[in-house]
N, C-alpha and C positions, 0 to 999 in steps of 0.2 A: 833673522833678527829684525824687529821693527824699531827703527830709529827713534820714533816719538815716544816709545814706551821705556824710557830710561828710569831706573830706580830713583826714588825721591826720599830724602830724609824725612822721618816722621815729624821732626821739629819744624820743618818747613811747611808741612801740611797743617800743623797746629797753628802756625803764624798766619796762614791764609784766612782761617775762620769760615771759609766756604768750601764746598766740595771742589776738588780738582778733577777735571774731566780730560781723559785721553781718548782721542779718536783712533780707532784700530783699523789699519788697512795695510796688510802685508803678510809675509810668511813667518811662521814661528820655526826656529831651528829644530826644536825637539819634536815637532809635529808636522811631518811632511804632508802637505795637502794639495789637492788638485786645484783649488781656487784659493785666493788670498783670504785670510781671516779678516772679517769685516765686523764693525760694530763700535762699541765704546765701553770704557771702564771709568768709573768715578769712585773717588775715595774721600771721605770726610772724617777729620779728627774730631771725636766727641769726648775728649777727656780721657777716660779709661779704656775706650774702645775706638777702633777704626771701622767705620761703616763703609763697606765696599759693595758696589753693585755694578752690573754691566749687562750688555746685550752683545752676544758673540755668535757668529755663524761661519761655517766653511763646509767644504766637501772634501772627504778623504777617500783614498782608494785602499780597500782592504782585500785580503785574500781569504776566500771561503775555506773554512776548516774541513768541509766535507768533500767538495769537488775540486778544490784548489784553483778555481777560476777567480779572477779579480772582479770586484764590484765596487760601485761608488756608494758611500754612506754620507748623508747630510747630517751635520752636527749643528745644532742650534740651541742656545740656552739664554736664559735671563736670570743669572745667579744673583743672590744677595746674601751677604755674610757679614757678621760682626766679628772682628778680630780683637782679642783682649790685648791691651798694651801693658805689659809688665814682665818681670823677669821669671815669673812662675805662673802656672795656671791659676785662675781666680778661685778663691775659697767661697763658700756660701755667703759669708759675711761681706766679701768684696762685691759679690753680685747684688746683694740687697742694697748696698750704698751706691751702686753705679747708675741707677735710674734706667738701665737697659735690661733689667732682670727678666722681664717678660719675653724678650727676644733672644736671650742667651741660653737657650735650651740645647741639650745634647753636648756633643764634643765641641770644644772651643779651641781655635788656633790661637797661638800666642806669639807676639812680636815684642822685641826689646824696644822700649820707648826711645832709646837713644839710637836705634837702628834705622833701617829704611824699609820702605814698601816697594816691591818690585811688581809693577802692573803686568809686565810681560809674563813673569812666572805665574802670577795669579790667573791670567787668561789661559795659559797652557794647562794649568791644573784643572780649571773648570771644563775645558774642552776634552781633556784626557779622561775625565770621569765619565764622559758620554760614550766613550768607545766601548763596544760590546765585549764581554768576556769571551764569548764564543762567536766567531765570525761566521755568519750564515747568510748566503746570498738571497734566500727567500724560499717561498713555496715551490718555485719552479726549479729548484736545485736538482741537477741530474744525479747527485750522489757521488760516491767515490769513483775516480776514473778507472776504466778498464773492466768494469763489471757490467754484465748484461742485466738490465733491470726489467726486462719484459717478463711478466709473470707467466709461469707455465700453466697452460689451460689444459685441464684434465678433468675427466668425469670419474666418479667413483667406480664405474664399471671397468674403465680402461686402466685404472691404477693397479700396479702390481702390489699384492698384499703379502706381507710376511706370513708364512704358513701358520705361525703361532697365533695370529689374529684372525685366521680364516673363520673360526667358529663364531667370533663376534660379528664379522661381516655378514655371515649367513643370517644371524639373529636380527641384525639391522634391516636386511632385505625383507625378512618375514614381517617385521613390524611395519615397514613402509607399505607392504602390499595389503595390510589389514586396514 
């Protein structure tokens, strides 16, 4: 838990009139990381919406789903989000009157205007969204453990052929000689 990222009541953010900025330096309980999460988060109350943005980075250790070896993954983001302040998601009419209609596209998160904003939870969500669905250590991955991945080198002449395919093999050899 990062001490400086305590939840703040939305009414307090409204009273500020300017963006509140939190410096981020520490460990998030829900996201075990190799290095501390570093960066900043800022939130500004804009009437019907809360404008939140930040810059976050850390390094996490993941386990490759193919070879089961551990590898480090750098997570870095500069997210920006508008959160609707209301008891229900905004209607089309609400968006037209908010003044933020151009920026409120797609899915909209909703917070109770009498509630609070938790910058630590928001930071966790942004970094968690960067985690890969399939953990893969890279192109150098040796593959599943215990399997010999050396390709068998064989020539068509030395391969044993099923007798049912022997006529086809003879035909291929005749075509290659012509």
